[in-house]
Structures are given as structure tokens and as C-alpha cells.
N, C-alpha and C positions, 0 to 999 in steps of 0.2 A: 593545537590551533590557537589557544590563548597566548602561548609563548610567542608564536609567529606574529600575532597582533600586538605584542608587547603590552598585553592587558593585565590589569591587576584584578585578581579574583579572590574574594574572601569565601572560605568554605571550611567546614569541619572535616577532620580526617575521615576518609571513607574506606571501609574495608569491604571488598567484594564478597567475602564470605558472610558478611552480615546482611547482604542484600538478597532477599529471596522473593521472587514474584513469578506468577504464572500469567501475568498480564500480556495480552496481545492487543495493542492499540488498533482500533478499527474505525472506519468512517471517514468523512470529509470529502471523498471523491465518489459518492454514491453511484452505484450501477442501476440503470433503468432504461426504459424505452423513450421516455419523454424528457427532452432537454430542459424543460422548465422546472423539473424537480430532480434531475440527476445530472451527473457529470460525464459518465461513460456508458457505452452500450455493453452488451453481454461479453464482448471480446476485450473490453478495457479500452476501446477506442474513444477518445474524447469527442463529444458532440460538436464542440466548436473548433477543434483542430484535428482533422481527419487523419493526419499522419502521426499523431501522438497517442501512444498506448500507455496506460497505467496498469501495472500488474502488482497486486499486493492487497493486504487486508483493508486498505483505505477504500476499496471499491465495495465493500460489503454494506448492504443497506441495513442489516441487523447483525447482532452478534449472538454467539451461543456460549454455553458453559464449557464446551469441549475445545480442544486444540484445533486451530484452523489449517494446519499444515497440509493435510491431504486435499482439502478444498482449494487451497492456494496452488498446490501442485497441479491439480486438474485445470484450474483456470489459466495457469501459465502455459500448459501444453496446448490448450484450446486457442489462446491468444497467439502463440507462436505459429500454429497451423494457419490461422487467419492472415497473419503477416506474410507468411510464405506464399499463400494463395494470391495475395495482392501483388507480390513481386513478379509472379510468373505471367 
């Protein structure tokens, strides 16, 4: 991307093998029932844009110490079912 923009970037050499993390960034698009304190409903549907769905860890209102992949998978399947229902 930086080459395409013809940008100059200063950085240290980066070795992927040196980078170890179990981080799962979460939040910023909080799930909830009240649009005054959340962004999406339980299906990931945006309160302000009814045809926009957000699926990912950004909808989590809190985080846990364990890997969120199974929860994300379940939320994704639930969201897909909701979208399919609305199309028919």
C-alpha cells in the first residue's frame, strides 16, 4: 500500500518470527439494545443503518481471557440467518 502511495516510511527491520501475540482487538462497535450506548443489535445490524451489518470482535461489549473464535463463528451464523430471513 505504501509503495502504491509512493510514501516514505521509516521503520526498523521486522521479523515475523519475533512477533508473538495472542491479542484479539475487541470493541468500538458495541452490541446492545439501546442505540444511545451501542452501535449494533444482537444480529450485528447497525442501529442507524438498518441494511449495514458488522460481524467481528468489534461488536463485543466486553472481552475475555479466552480465544473469541467460537463466539465469533456463532455470531456470524446468527447474522447470516437474519440477513437471509430479511431477503425472503
